[in-house]
mmCIF file of the N, C-alpha and C atoms, coordinates in Angstrom:
data_MODEL
# 
_entry.id   MODEL 
# 
loop_
_atom_site.group_PDB 
_atom_site.id 
_atom_site.type_symbol 
_atom_site.label_atom_id 
_atom_site.label_alt_id 
_atom_site.label_comp_id 
_atom_site.label_asym_id 
_atom_site.label_entity_id 
_atom_site.label_seq_id 
_atom_site.pdbx_PDB_ins_code 
_atom_site.Cartn_x 
_atom_site.Cartn_y 
_atom_site.Cartn_z 
_atom_site.occupancy 
_atom_site.B_iso_or_equiv 
_atom_site.pdbx_formal_charge 
_atom_site.auth_seq_id 
_atom_site.auth_comp_id 
_atom_site.auth_asym_id 
_atom_site.auth_atom_id 
_atom_site.pdbx_PDB_model_num 
ATOM 1   N N  . MET A 1 1  ? 8.221   8.582  18.004  1.00 0.00 ? 1  MET A N  1 
ATOM 2   C CA . MET A 1 1  ? 7.339   7.316  17.197  1.00 0.00 ? 1  MET A CA 1 
ATOM 3   C C  . MET A 1 1  ? 6.447   7.999  16.096  1.00 0.00 ? 1  MET A C  1 
ATOM 4   N N  . ILE A 1 2  ? 6.535   8.143  15.128  1.00 0.00 ? 2  ILE A N  1 
ATOM 5   C CA . ILE A 1 2  ? 5.666   8.706  13.794  1.00 0.00 ? 2  ILE A CA 1 
ATOM 6   C C  . ILE A 1 2  ? 4.587   7.693  14.083  1.00 0.00 ? 2  ILE A C  1 
ATOM 7   N N  . SER A 1 3  ? 3.558   7.930  14.053  1.00 0.00 ? 3  SER A N  1 
ATOM 8   C CA . SER A 1 3  ? 2.470   6.970  14.517  1.00 0.00 ? 3  SER A CA 1 
ATOM 9   C C  . SER A 1 3  ? 1.453   6.576  13.154  1.00 0.00 ? 3  SER A C  1 
ATOM 10  N N  . THR A 1 4  ? 1.464   7.943  12.621  1.00 0.00 ? 4  THR A N  1 
ATOM 11  C CA . THR A 1 4  ? 0.254   7.680  11.045  1.00 0.00 ? 4  THR A CA 1 
ATOM 12  C C  . THR A 1 4  ? 1.050   8.644  9.967   1.00 0.00 ? 4  THR A C  1 
ATOM 13  N N  . VAL A 1 5  ? 0.765   8.371  9.105   1.00 0.00 ? 5  VAL A N  1 
ATOM 14  C CA . VAL A 1 5  ? 1.588   8.926  7.886   1.00 0.00 ? 5  VAL A CA 1 
ATOM 15  C C  . VAL A 1 5  ? 0.209   9.169  6.642   1.00 0.00 ? 5  VAL A C  1 
ATOM 16  N N  . ALA A 1 6  ? -0.045  10.321 6.115   1.00 0.00 ? 6  ALA A N  1 
ATOM 17  C CA . ALA A 1 6  ? -0.705  10.813 5.231   1.00 0.00 ? 6  ALA A CA 1 
ATOM 18  C C  . ALA A 1 6  ? -0.123  11.049 3.617   1.00 0.00 ? 6  ALA A C  1 
ATOM 19  N N  . ILE A 1 7  ? -0.519  10.470 2.898   1.00 0.00 ? 7  ILE A N  1 
ATOM 20  C CA . ILE A 1 7  ? -0.301  11.025 1.490   1.00 0.00 ? 7  ILE A CA 1 
ATOM 21  C C  . ILE A 1 7  ? -1.146  11.273 0.450   1.00 0.00 ? 7  ILE A C  1 
ATOM 22  N N  . ALA A 1 8  ? -1.316  12.135 -0.165  1.00 0.00 ? 8  ALA A N  1 
ATOM 23  C CA . ALA A 1 8  ? -2.297  12.742 -0.861  1.00 0.00 ? 8  ALA A CA 1 
ATOM 24  C C  . ALA A 1 8  ? -1.574  13.343 -2.340  1.00 0.00 ? 8  ALA A C  1 
ATOM 25  N N  . ASN A 1 9  ? -2.117  13.001 -3.502  1.00 0.00 ? 9  ASN A N  1 
ATOM 26  C CA . ASN A 1 9  ? -1.572  13.835 -4.741  1.00 0.00 ? 9  ASN A CA 1 
ATOM 27  C C  . ASN A 1 9  ? 0.191   13.242 -4.969  1.00 0.00 ? 9  ASN A C  1 
ATOM 28  N N  . TYR A 1 10 ? 0.188   12.551 -4.568  1.00 0.00 ? 10 TYR A N  1 
ATOM 29  C CA . TYR A 1 10 ? 1.830   11.736 -5.019  1.00 0.00 ? 10 TYR A CA 1 
ATOM 30  C C  . TYR A 1 10 ? 1.597   10.954 -6.020  1.00 0.00 ? 10 TYR A C  1 
ATOM 31  N N  . ARG A 1 11 ? 1.990   11.191 -7.307  1.00 0.00 ? 11 ARG A N  1 
ATOM 32  C CA . ARG A 1 11 ? 2.115   9.610  -7.803  1.00 0.00 ? 11 ARG A CA 1 
ATOM 33  C C  . ARG A 1 11 ? 0.802   8.758  -8.304  1.00 0.00 ? 11 ARG A C  1 
ATOM 34  N N  . SER A 1 12 ? 0.922   7.642  -7.892  1.00 0.00 ? 12 SER A N  1 
ATOM 35  C CA . SER A 1 12 ? -0.243  7.206  -8.500  1.00 0.00 ? 12 SER A CA 1 
ATOM 36  C C  . SER A 1 12 ? -0.927  6.912  -6.496  1.00 0.00 ? 12 SER A C  1 
ATOM 37  N N  . LEU A 1 13 ? -0.910  7.877  -5.782  1.00 0.00 ? 13 LEU A N  1 
ATOM 38  C CA . LEU A 1 13 ? -1.175  7.609  -4.035  1.00 0.00 ? 13 LEU A CA 1 
ATOM 39  C C  . LEU A 1 13 ? -2.360  9.114  -4.289  1.00 0.00 ? 13 LEU A C  1 
ATOM 40  N N  . LEU A 1 14 ? -3.610  8.786  -4.692  1.00 0.00 ? 14 LEU A N  1 
ATOM 41  C CA . LEU A 1 14 ? -4.212  9.946  -4.262  1.00 0.00 ? 14 LEU A CA 1 
ATOM 42  C C  . LEU A 1 14 ? -5.025  10.704 -2.888  1.00 0.00 ? 14 LEU A C  1 
ATOM 43  N N  . ASP A 1 15 ? -5.558  9.396  -2.189  1.00 0.00 ? 15 ASP A N  1 
ATOM 44  C CA . ASP A 1 15 ? -5.397  10.071 -0.899  1.00 0.00 ? 15 ASP A CA 1 
ATOM 45  C C  . ASP A 1 15 ? -5.177  8.607  0.228   1.00 0.00 ? 15 ASP A C  1 
ATOM 46  N N  . LEU A 1 16 ? -3.730  8.679  0.989   1.00 0.00 ? 16 LEU A N  1 
ATOM 47  C CA . LEU A 1 16 ? -4.059  7.606  1.556   1.00 0.00 ? 16 LEU A CA 1 
ATOM 48  C C  . LEU A 1 16 ? -3.123  7.615  2.987   1.00 0.00 ? 16 LEU A C  1 
ATOM 49  N N  . THR A 1 17 ? -3.789  7.045  4.134   1.00 0.00 ? 17 THR A N  1 
ATOM 50  C CA . THR A 1 17 ? -3.549  7.202  5.406   1.00 0.00 ? 17 THR A CA 1 
ATOM 51  C C  . THR A 1 17 ? -2.789  5.953  5.856   1.00 0.00 ? 17 THR A C  1 
ATOM 52  N N  . LEU A 1 18 ? -1.799  5.712  6.174   1.00 0.00 ? 18 LEU A N  1 
ATOM 53  C CA . LEU A 1 18 ? -1.212  4.657  7.243   1.00 0.00 ? 18 LEU A CA 1 
ATOM 54  C C  . LEU A 1 18 ? -1.244  4.441  8.565   1.00 0.00 ? 18 LEU A C  1 
ATOM 55  N N  . ALA A 1 19 ? -1.614  3.765  9.452   1.00 0.00 ? 19 ALA A N  1 
ATOM 56  C CA . ALA A 1 19 ? -1.391  3.860  11.190  1.00 0.00 ? 19 ALA A CA 1 
ATOM 57  C C  . ALA A 1 19 ? 0.071   2.744  10.540  1.00 0.00 ? 19 ALA A C  1 
ATOM 58  N N  . LEU A 1 20 ? 0.860   3.576  11.821  1.00 0.00 ? 20 LEU A N  1 
ATOM 59  C CA . LEU A 1 20 ? 2.204   2.941  11.684  1.00 0.00 ? 20 LEU A CA 1 
ATOM 60  C C  . LEU A 1 20 ? 2.903   2.649  12.910  1.00 0.00 ? 20 LEU A C  1 
ATOM 61  N N  . GLY A 1 21 ? 3.408   0.820  12.971  1.00 0.00 ? 21 GLY A N  1 
ATOM 62  C CA . GLY A 1 21 ? 3.884   0.443  13.876  1.00 0.00 ? 21 GLY A CA 1 
ATOM 63  C C  . GLY A 1 21 ? 5.334   0.834  14.366  1.00 0.00 ? 21 GLY A C  1 
ATOM 64  N N  . PRO A 1 22 ? 5.667   -0.570 14.939  1.00 0.00 ? 22 PRO A N  1 
ATOM 65  C CA . PRO A 1 22 ? 7.154   -0.665 15.076  1.00 0.00 ? 22 PRO A CA 1 
ATOM 66  C C  . PRO A 1 22 ? 7.813   -1.207 14.472  1.00 0.00 ? 22 PRO A C  1 
ATOM 67  N N  . LEU A 1 23 ? 7.305   -2.178 13.282  1.00 0.00 ? 23 LEU A N  1 
ATOM 68  C CA . LEU A 1 23 ? 7.527   -2.847 12.156  1.00 0.00 ? 23 LEU A CA 1 
ATOM 69  C C  . LEU A 1 23 ? 6.645   -2.687 11.119  1.00 0.00 ? 23 LEU A C  1 
ATOM 70  N N  . ASN A 1 24 ? 6.487   -2.021 10.100  1.00 0.00 ? 24 ASN A N  1 
ATOM 71  C CA . ASN A 1 24 ? 5.402   -2.230 8.931   1.00 0.00 ? 24 ASN A CA 1 
ATOM 72  C C  . ASN A 1 24 ? 5.758   -2.871 7.466   1.00 0.00 ? 24 ASN A C  1 
ATOM 73  N N  . VAL A 1 25 ? 4.969   -3.604 7.010   1.00 0.00 ? 25 VAL A N  1 
ATOM 74  C CA . VAL A 1 25 ? 5.364   -4.213 5.953   1.00 0.00 ? 25 VAL A CA 1 
ATOM 75  C C  . VAL A 1 25 ? 4.339   -3.943 4.607   1.00 0.00 ? 25 VAL A C  1 
ATOM 76  N N  . ILE A 1 26 ? 4.563   -3.468 3.619   1.00 0.00 ? 26 ILE A N  1 
ATOM 77  C CA . ILE A 1 26 ? 3.937   -3.187 2.796   1.00 0.00 ? 26 ILE A CA 1 
ATOM 78  C C  . ILE A 1 26 ? 3.589   -4.386 1.522   1.00 0.00 ? 26 ILE A C  1 
ATOM 79  N N  . THR A 1 27 ? 2.840   -4.885 1.340   1.00 0.00 ? 27 THR A N  1 
ATOM 80  C CA . THR A 1 27 ? 2.471   -5.925 0.198   1.00 0.00 ? 27 THR A CA 1 
ATOM 81  C C  . THR A 1 27 ? 1.426   -5.928 -0.690  1.00 0.00 ? 27 THR A C  1 
ATOM 82  N N  . GLY A 1 28 ? 1.665   -6.094 -2.094  1.00 0.00 ? 28 GLY A N  1 
ATOM 83  C CA . GLY A 1 28 ? 0.413   -6.027 -2.725  1.00 0.00 ? 28 GLY A CA 1 
ATOM 84  C C  . GLY A 1 28 ? 0.987   -6.549 -4.242  1.00 0.00 ? 28 GLY A C  1 
ATOM 85  N N  . PRO A 1 29 ? -0.139  -6.543 -5.406  1.00 0.00 ? 29 PRO A N  1 
ATOM 86  C CA . PRO A 1 29 ? 0.304   -6.981 -6.433  1.00 0.00 ? 29 PRO A CA 1 
ATOM 87  C C  . PRO A 1 29 ? 0.835   -5.687 -7.045  1.00 0.00 ? 29 PRO A C  1 
ATOM 88  N N  . ASN A 1 30 ? 1.693   -5.951 -8.331  1.00 0.00 ? 30 ASN A N  1 
ATOM 89  C CA . ASN A 1 30 ? 2.715   -5.224 -9.019  1.00 0.00 ? 30 ASN A CA 1 
ATOM 90  C C  . ASN A 1 30 ? 1.564   -3.837 -9.407  1.00 0.00 ? 30 ASN A C  1 
ATOM 91  N N  . GLY A 1 31 ? 1.981   -3.014 -9.620  1.00 0.00 ? 31 GLY A N  1 
ATOM 92  C CA . GLY A 1 31 ? 1.292   -1.624 -9.956  1.00 0.00 ? 31 GLY A CA 1 
ATOM 93  C C  . GLY A 1 31 ? 0.298   -0.721 -9.014  1.00 0.00 ? 31 GLY A C  1 
ATOM 94  N N  . CYS A 1 32 ? 0.843   -1.544 -7.766  1.00 0.00 ? 32 CYS A N  1 
ATOM 95  C CA . CYS A 1 32 ? -0.753  -0.748 -6.459  1.00 0.00 ? 32 CYS A CA 1 
ATOM 96  C C  . CYS A 1 32 ? -0.194  0.538  -5.648  1.00 0.00 ? 32 CYS A C  1 
ATOM 97  N N  . GLY A 1 33 ? 1.493   0.609  -5.924  1.00 0.00 ? 33 GLY A N  1 
ATOM 98  C CA . GLY A 1 33 ? 1.663   1.368  -5.379  1.00 0.00 ? 33 GLY A CA 1 
ATOM 99  C C  . GLY A 1 33 ? 2.615   1.785  -4.548  1.00 0.00 ? 33 GLY A C  1 
ATOM 100 N N  . LYS A 1 34 ? 3.079   0.483  -4.152  1.00 0.00 ? 34 LYS A N  1 
ATOM 101 C CA . LYS A 1 34 ? 4.109   0.222  -2.737  1.00 0.00 ? 34 LYS A CA 1 
ATOM 102 C C  . LYS A 1 34 ? 5.255   0.677  -2.923  1.00 0.00 ? 34 LYS A C  1 
ATOM 103 N N  . SER A 1 35 ? 5.897   0.764  -4.258  1.00 0.00 ? 35 SER A N  1 
ATOM 104 C CA . SER A 1 35 ? 7.007   2.017  -4.219  1.00 0.00 ? 35 SER A CA 1 
ATOM 105 C C  . SER A 1 35 ? 6.776   3.043  -4.151  1.00 0.00 ? 35 SER A C  1 
ATOM 106 N N  . ASN A 1 36 ? 5.925   3.424  -4.415  1.00 0.00 ? 36 ASN A N  1 
ATOM 107 C CA . ASN A 1 36 ? 5.467   5.213  -4.000  1.00 0.00 ? 36 ASN A CA 1 
ATOM 108 C C  . ASN A 1 36 ? 5.132   5.259  -2.719  1.00 0.00 ? 36 ASN A C  1 
ATOM 109 N N  . VAL A 1 37 ? 4.927   4.803  -2.025  1.00 0.00 ? 37 VAL A N  1 
ATOM 110 C CA . VAL A 1 37 ? 4.791   4.786  -0.658  1.00 0.00 ? 37 VAL A CA 1 
ATOM 111 C C  . VAL A 1 37 ? 6.221   5.063  -0.310  1.00 0.00 ? 37 VAL A C  1 
ATOM 112 N N  . TYR A 1 38 ? 7.031   3.935  -0.499  1.00 0.00 ? 38 TYR A N  1 
ATOM 113 C CA . TYR A 1 38 ? 8.360   4.095  -0.354  1.00 0.00 ? 38 TYR A CA 1 
ATOM 114 C C  . TYR A 1 38 ? 8.975   5.263  -0.731  1.00 0.00 ? 38 TYR A C  1 
ATOM 115 N N  . ARG A 1 39 ? 8.764   5.715  -1.822  1.00 0.00 ? 39 ARG A N  1 
ATOM 116 C CA . ARG A 1 39 ? 9.107   7.062  -2.589  1.00 0.00 ? 39 ARG A CA 1 
ATOM 117 C C  . ARG A 1 39 ? 8.867   8.612  -1.380  1.00 0.00 ? 39 ARG A C  1 
ATOM 118 N N  . ALA A 1 40 ? 7.437   8.342  -1.216  1.00 0.00 ? 40 ALA A N  1 
ATOM 119 C CA . ALA A 1 40 ? 7.039   9.604  -0.493  1.00 0.00 ? 40 ALA A CA 1 
ATOM 120 C C  . ALA A 1 40 ? 7.538   9.618  0.704   1.00 0.00 ? 40 ALA A C  1 
ATOM 121 N N  . LEU A 1 41 ? 8.005   8.536  1.480   1.00 0.00 ? 41 LEU A N  1 
ATOM 122 C CA . LEU A 1 41 ? 8.282   8.427  2.306   1.00 0.00 ? 41 LEU A CA 1 
ATOM 123 C C  . LEU A 1 41 ? 9.944   8.628  2.820   1.00 0.00 ? 41 LEU A C  1 
ATOM 124 N N  . ARG A 1 42 ? 11.003  8.287  1.533   1.00 0.00 ? 42 ARG A N  1 
ATOM 125 C CA . ARG A 1 42 ? 11.795  9.108  1.228   1.00 0.00 ? 42 ARG A CA 1 
ATOM 126 C C  . ARG A 1 42 ? 12.176  10.407 1.219   1.00 0.00 ? 42 ARG A C  1 
ATOM 127 N N  . LEU A 1 43 ? 10.994  10.865 0.663   1.00 0.00 ? 43 LEU A N  1 
ATOM 128 C CA . LEU A 1 43 ? 11.049  12.403 0.055   1.00 0.00 ? 43 LEU A CA 1 
ATOM 129 C C  . LEU A 1 43 ? 10.715  12.951 1.503   1.00 0.00 ? 43 LEU A C  1 
ATOM 130 N N  . LEU A 1 44 ? 9.729   12.452 2.141   1.00 0.00 ? 44 LEU A N  1 
ATOM 131 C CA . LEU A 1 44 ? 9.531   12.827 3.678   1.00 0.00 ? 44 LEU A CA 1 
ATOM 132 C C  . LEU A 1 44 ? 10.719  13.178 4.570   1.00 0.00 ? 44 LEU A C  1 
ATOM 133 N N  . ALA A 1 45 ? 11.797  11.833 4.857   1.00 0.00 ? 45 ALA A N  1 
ATOM 134 C CA . ALA A 1 45 ? 12.642  12.075 5.103   1.00 0.00 ? 45 ALA A CA 1 
ATOM 135 C C  . ALA A 1 45 ? 14.303  12.601 4.504   1.00 0.00 ? 45 ALA A C  1 
ATOM 136 N N  . ASP A 1 46 ? 14.365  12.889 3.352   1.00 0.00 ? 46 ASP A N  1 
ATOM 137 C CA . ASP A 1 46 ? 15.082  13.820 2.749   1.00 0.00 ? 46 ASP A CA 1 
ATOM 138 C C  . ASP A 1 46 ? 14.903  15.489 2.852   1.00 0.00 ? 46 ASP A C  1 
ATOM 139 N N  . THR A 1 47 ? 13.530  15.748 2.959   1.00 0.00 ? 47 THR A N  1 
ATOM 140 C CA . THR A 1 47 ? 13.236  16.968 3.364   1.00 0.00 ? 47 THR A CA 1 
ATOM 141 C C  . THR A 1 47 ? 13.143  17.426 4.688   1.00 0.00 ? 47 THR A C  1 
ATOM 142 N N  . ALA A 1 48 ? 13.224  16.049 5.599   1.00 0.00 ? 48 ALA A N  1 
ATOM 143 C CA . ALA A 1 48 ? 13.665  16.994 7.088   1.00 0.00 ? 48 ALA A CA 1 
ATOM 144 C C  . ALA A 1 48 ? 15.127  16.947 7.527   1.00 0.00 ? 48 ALA A C  1 
ATOM 145 N N  . HIS A 1 49 ? 15.984  16.194 6.391   1.00 0.00 ? 49 HIS A N  1 
ATOM 146 C CA . HIS A 1 49 ? 17.680  16.500 6.695   1.00 0.00 ? 49 HIS A CA 1 
ATOM 147 C C  . HIS A 1 49 ? 17.668  17.607 5.876   1.00 0.00 ? 49 HIS A C  1 
ATOM 148 N N  . GLY A 1 50 ? 16.826  18.711 5.035   1.00 0.00 ? 50 GLY A N  1 
ATOM 149 C CA . GLY A 1 50 ? 17.340  19.665 4.244   1.00 0.00 ? 50 GLY A CA 1 
ATOM 150 C C  . GLY A 1 50 ? 17.692  19.021 3.190   1.00 0.00 ? 50 GLY A C  1 
ATOM 151 N N  . GLY A 1 51 ? 17.355  18.226 2.395   1.00 0.00 ? 51 GLY A N  1 
ATOM 152 C CA . GLY A 1 51 ? 17.699  17.574 0.934   1.00 0.00 ? 51 GLY A CA 1 
ATOM 153 C C  . GLY A 1 51 ? 16.591  17.538 0.285   1.00 0.00 ? 51 GLY A C  1 
ATOM 154 N N  . VAL A 1 52 ? 15.408  18.550 0.296   1.00 0.00 ? 52 VAL A N  1 
ATOM 155 C CA . VAL A 1 52 ? 14.300  18.481 -0.950  1.00 0.00 ? 52 VAL A CA 1 
ATOM 156 C C  . VAL A 1 52 ? 14.873  18.401 -2.275  1.00 0.00 ? 52 VAL A C  1 
ATOM 157 N N  . ILE A 1 53 ? 15.725  19.874 -2.330  1.00 0.00 ? 53 ILE A N  1 
ATOM 158 C CA . ILE A 1 53 ? 15.967  19.863 -4.004  1.00 0.00 ? 53 ILE A CA 1 
ATOM 159 C C  . ILE A 1 53 ? 16.326  18.752 -4.481  1.00 0.00 ? 53 ILE A C  1 
ATOM 160 N N  . GLN A 1 54 ? 17.428  18.153 -4.001  1.00 0.00 ? 54 GLN A N  1 
ATOM 161 C CA . GLN A 1 54 ? 17.964  16.848 -4.650  1.00 0.00 ? 54 GLN A CA 1 
ATOM 162 C C  . GLN A 1 54 ? 17.677  15.724 -4.460  1.00 0.00 ? 54 GLN A C  1 
ATOM 163 N N  . SER A 1 55 ? 16.620  15.538 -3.738  1.00 0.00 ? 55 SER A N  1 
ATOM 164 C CA . SER A 1 55 ? 15.394  14.730 -3.475  1.00 0.00 ? 55 SER A CA 1 
ATOM 165 C C  . SER A 1 55 ? 14.385  14.421 -4.782  1.00 0.00 ? 55 SER A C  1 
ATOM 166 N N  . LEU A 1 56 ? 13.976  16.002 -5.061  1.00 0.00 ? 56 LEU A N  1 
ATOM 167 C CA . LEU A 1 56 ? 13.260  16.134 -5.899  1.00 0.00 ? 56 LEU A CA 1 
ATOM 168 C C  . LEU A 1 56 ? 14.004  16.243 -7.447  1.00 0.00 ? 56 LEU A C  1 
ATOM 169 N N  . ALA A 1 57 ? 14.848  16.339 -7.468  1.00 0.00 ? 57 ALA A N  1 
ATOM 170 C CA . ALA A 1 57 ? 15.592  15.913 -8.747  1.00 0.00 ? 57 ALA A CA 1 
ATOM 171 C C  . ALA A 1 57 ? 15.845  14.648 -8.961  1.00 0.00 ? 57 ALA A C  1 
ATOM 172 N N  . ARG A 1 58 ? 16.350  14.003 -7.843  1.00 0.00 ? 58 ARG A N  1 
ATOM 173 C CA . ARG A 1 58 ? 16.497  12.705 -8.333  1.00 0.00 ? 58 ARG A CA 1 
ATOM 174 C C  . ARG A 1 58 ? 14.911  11.781 -8.506  1.00 0.00 ? 58 ARG A C  1 
ATOM 175 N N  . GLU A 1 59 ? 13.764  12.528 -8.522  1.00 0.00 ? 59 GLU A N  1 
ATOM 176 C CA . GLU A 1 59 ? 12.115  12.096 -8.357  1.00 0.00 ? 59 GLU A CA 1 
ATOM 177 C C  . GLU A 1 59 ? 12.228  12.271 -10.171 1.00 0.00 ? 59 GLU A C  1 
ATOM 178 N N  . GLY A 1 60 ? 13.058  12.830 -10.861 1.00 0.00 ? 60 GLY A N  1 
ATOM 179 C CA . GLY A 1 60 ? 12.745  13.226 -11.951 1.00 0.00 ? 60 GLY A CA 1 
ATOM 180 C C  . GLY A 1 60 ? 12.227  15.115 -11.909 1.00 0.00 ? 60 GLY A C  1 
ATOM 181 N N  . GLY A 1 61 ? 11.965  15.730 -10.731 1.00 0.00 ? 61 GLY A N  1 
ATOM 182 C CA . GLY A 1 61 ? 11.618  16.588 -11.131 1.00 0.00 ? 61 GLY A CA 1 
ATOM 183 C C  . GLY A 1 61 ? 10.472  17.064 -10.332 1.00 0.00 ? 61 GLY A C  1 
ATOM 184 N N  . LEU A 1 62 ? 9.709   18.325 -10.050 1.00 0.00 ? 62 LEU A N  1 
ATOM 185 C CA . LEU A 1 62 ? 8.802   18.582 -9.207  1.00 0.00 ? 62 LEU A CA 1 
ATOM 186 C C  . LEU A 1 62 ? 7.339   18.135 -9.891  1.00 0.00 ? 62 LEU A C  1 
ATOM 187 N N  . PRO A 1 63 ? 7.557   18.418 -11.133 1.00 0.00 ? 63 PRO A N  1 
ATOM 188 C CA . PRO A 1 63 ? 6.062   17.921 -11.865 1.00 0.00 ? 63 PRO A CA 1 
ATOM 189 C C  . PRO A 1 63 ? 5.813   16.287 -12.252 1.00 0.00 ? 63 PRO A C  1 
ATOM 190 N N  . SER A 1 64 ? 6.527   15.710 -11.999 1.00 0.00 ? 64 SER A N  1 
ATOM 191 C CA . SER A 1 64 ? 6.792   14.131 -11.487 1.00 0.00 ? 64 SER A CA 1 
ATOM 192 C C  . SER A 1 64 ? 6.558   13.529 -10.441 1.00 0.00 ? 64 SER A C  1 
ATOM 193 N N  . THR A 1 65 ? 6.251   14.199 -8.861  1.00 0.00 ? 65 THR A N  1 
ATOM 194 C CA . THR A 1 65 ? 5.532   13.546 -7.839  1.00 0.00 ? 65 THR A CA 1 
ATOM 195 C C  . THR A 1 65 ? 4.216   13.893 -7.680  1.00 0.00 ? 65 THR A C  1 
ATOM 196 N N  . PHE A 1 66 ? 3.768   14.769 -9.127  1.00 0.00 ? 66 PHE A N  1 
ATOM 197 C CA . PHE A 1 66 ? 1.959   14.926 -8.798  1.00 0.00 ? 66 PHE A CA 1 
ATOM 198 C C  . PHE A 1 66 ? 1.270   14.034 -9.256  1.00 0.00 ? 66 PHE A C  1 
ATOM 199 N N  . TRP A 1 67 ? -0.009  13.923 -8.646  1.00 0.00 ? 67 TRP A N  1 
ATOM 200 C CA . TRP A 1 67 ? -0.756  12.929 -8.817  1.00 0.00 ? 67 TRP A CA 1 
ATOM 201 C C  . TRP A 1 67 ? -1.252  12.326 -10.047 1.00 0.00 ? 67 TRP A C  1 
ATOM 202 N N  . ALA A 1 68 ? -0.829  11.138 -10.716 1.00 0.00 ? 68 ALA A N  1 
ATOM 203 C CA . ALA A 1 68 ? -1.004  10.735 -12.161 1.00 0.00 ? 68 ALA A CA 1 
ATOM 204 C C  . ALA A 1 68 ? -1.416  9.752  -12.559 1.00 0.00 ? 68 ALA A C  1 
ATOM 205 N N  . GLY A 1 69 ? -2.703  9.979  -11.876 1.00 0.00 ? 69 GLY A N  1 
ATOM 206 C CA . GLY A 1 69 ? -4.076  9.390  -12.503 1.00 0.00 ? 69 GLY A CA 1 
ATOM 207 C C  . GLY A 1 69 ? -4.784  9.896  -13.129 1.00 0.00 ? 69 GLY A C  1 
ATOM 208 N N  . PRO A 1 70 ? -6.396  9.333  -13.207 1.00 0.00 ? 70 PRO A N  1 
ATOM 209 C CA . PRO A 1 70 ? -7.918  10.099 -13.735 1.00 0.00 ? 70 PRO A CA 1 
ATOM 210 C C  . PRO A 1 70 ? -7.675  11.238 -13.036 1.00 0.00 ? 70 PRO A C  1 
ATOM 211 N N  . GLY A 1 71 ? -8.312  12.311 -13.982 1.00 0.00 ? 71 GLY A N  1 
ATOM 212 C CA . GLY A 1 71 ? -8.759  13.379 -12.649 1.00 0.00 ? 71 GLY A CA 1 
ATOM 213 C C  . GLY A 1 71 ? -10.697 13.167 -12.536 1.00 0.00 ? 71 GLY A C  1 
ATOM 214 N N  . THR A 1 72 ? -10.882 12.228 -12.494 1.00 0.00 ? 72 THR A N  1 
ATOM 215 C CA . THR A 1 72 ? -12.085 11.841 -11.714 1.00 0.00 ? 72 THR A CA 1 
ATOM 216 C C  . THR A 1 72 ? -12.068 10.312 -11.316 1.00 0.00 ? 72 THR A C  1 
ATOM 217 N N  . ILE A 1 73 ? -12.407 9.982  -10.246 1.00 0.00 ? 73 ILE A N  1 
ATOM 218 C CA . ILE A 1 73 ? -12.409 8.625  -9.497  1.00 0.00 ? 73 ILE A CA 1 
ATOM 219 C C  . ILE A 1 73 ? -13.695 7.904  -9.372  1.00 0.00 ? 73 ILE A C  1 
ATOM 220 N N  . SER A 1 74 ? -14.262 7.399  -10.532 1.00 0.00 ? 74 SER A N  1 
ATOM 221 C CA . SER A 1 74 ? -15.856 6.677  -10.499 1.00 0.00 ? 74 SER A CA 1 
ATOM 222 C C  . SER A 1 74 ? -15.988 6.078  -9.111  1.00 0.00 ? 74 SER A C  1 
ATOM 223 N N  . ARG A 1 75 ? -17.522 5.560  -8.720  1.00 0.00 ? 75 ARG A N  1 
ATOM 224 C CA . ARG A 1 75 ? -17.386 4.674  -7.862  1.00 0.00 ? 75 ARG A CA 1 
ATOM 225 C C  . ARG A 1 75 ? -16.910 3.516  -8.013  1.00 0.00 ? 75 ARG A C  1 
ATOM 226 N N  . GLY A 1 76 ? -16.614 2.672  -8.924  1.00 0.00 ? 76 GLY A N  1 
ATOM 227 C CA . GLY A 1 76 ? -16.025 1.620  -9.405  1.00 0.00 ? 76 GLY A CA 1 
ATOM 228 C C  . GLY A 1 76 ? -14.941 1.611  -8.762  1.00 0.00 ? 76 GLY A C  1 
ATOM 229 N N  . MET A 1 77 ? -14.123 3.076  -9.016  1.00 0.00 ? 77 MET A N  1 
ATOM 230 C CA . MET A 1 77 ? -12.756 2.992  -8.921  1.00 0.00 ? 77 MET A CA 1 
ATOM 231 C C  . MET A 1 77 ? -12.260 2.896  -7.379  1.00 0.00 ? 77 MET A C  1 
ATOM 232 N N  . ARG A 1 78 ? -13.615 3.429  -6.862  1.00 0.00 ? 78 ARG A N  1 
ATOM 233 C CA . ARG A 1 78 ? -13.228 3.609  -5.143  1.00 0.00 ? 78 ARG A CA 1 
ATOM 234 C C  . ARG A 1 78 ? -13.668 2.626  -4.322  1.00 0.00 ? 78 ARG A C  1 
ATOM 235 N N  . GLU A 1 79 ? -14.487 1.345  -5.019  1.00 0.00 ? 79 GLU A N  1 
ATOM 236 C CA . GLU A 1 79 ? -15.183 0.437  -4.584  1.00 0.00 ? 79 GLU A CA 1 
ATOM 237 C C  . GLU A 1 79 ? -13.888 -0.505 -4.597  1.00 0.00 ? 79 GLU A C  1 
ATOM 238 N N  . GLY A 1 80 ? -13.236 -0.354 -5.546  1.00 0.00 ? 80 GLY A N  1 
ATOM 239 C CA . GLY A 1 80 ? -12.084 -1.430 -6.194  1.00 0.00 ? 80 GLY A CA 1 
ATOM 240 C C  . GLY A 1 80 ? -12.585 -2.378 -7.293  1.00 0.00 ? 80 GLY A C  1 
ATOM 241 N N  . GLU A 1 81 ? -13.383 -2.014 -7.742  1.00 0.00 ? 81 GLU A N  1 
ATOM 242 C CA . GLU A 1 81 ? -13.757 -3.053 -8.992  1.00 0.00 ? 81 GLU A CA 1 
ATOM 243 C C  . GLU A 1 81 ? -13.394 -2.951 -10.124 1.00 0.00 ? 81 GLU A C  1 
ATOM 244 N N  . VAL A 1 82 ? -12.873 -1.230 -10.361 1.00 0.00 ? 82 VAL A N  1 
ATOM 245 C CA . VAL A 1 82 ? -12.076 -1.060 -11.350 1.00 0.00 ? 82 VAL A CA 1 
ATOM 246 C C  . VAL A 1 82 ? -11.054 -0.280 -10.933 1.00 0.00 ? 82 VAL A C  1 
ATOM 247 N N  . PRO A 1 83 ? -9.897  -0.614 -12.035 1.00 0.00 ? 83 PRO A N  1 
ATOM 248 C CA . PRO A 1 83 ? -8.824  -0.258 -11.553 1.00 0.00 ? 83 PRO A CA 1 
ATOM 249 C C  . PRO A 1 83 ? -8.477  0.938  -11.558 1.00 0.00 ? 83 PRO A C  1 
ATOM 250 N N  . VAL A 1 84 ? -7.656  1.546  -10.938 1.00 0.00 ? 84 VAL A N  1 
ATOM 251 C CA . VAL A 1 84 ? -7.569  3.213  -10.988 1.00 0.00 ? 84 VAL A CA 1 
ATOM 252 C C  . VAL A 1 84 ? -6.241  3.658  -12.005 1.00 0.00 ? 84 VAL A C  1 
# 
């Protein structure tokens, strides 16, 4: 079983590390990145099964998978005071 997954520079996920258990539930407000966690896991699974090209095509091409947030992260963003 995979116990940890790290996602970096993927869409709205700049640097995320998740500890995984037998069952994982991801919740949060709209626009916080829940779907991007799922999409990153789907891309990883497709890559493991030899389908990275088709998976990237479904994503809209390689450029659409890159970090889409600001160039720098302020202290307020890091501390959750300001949205990213």
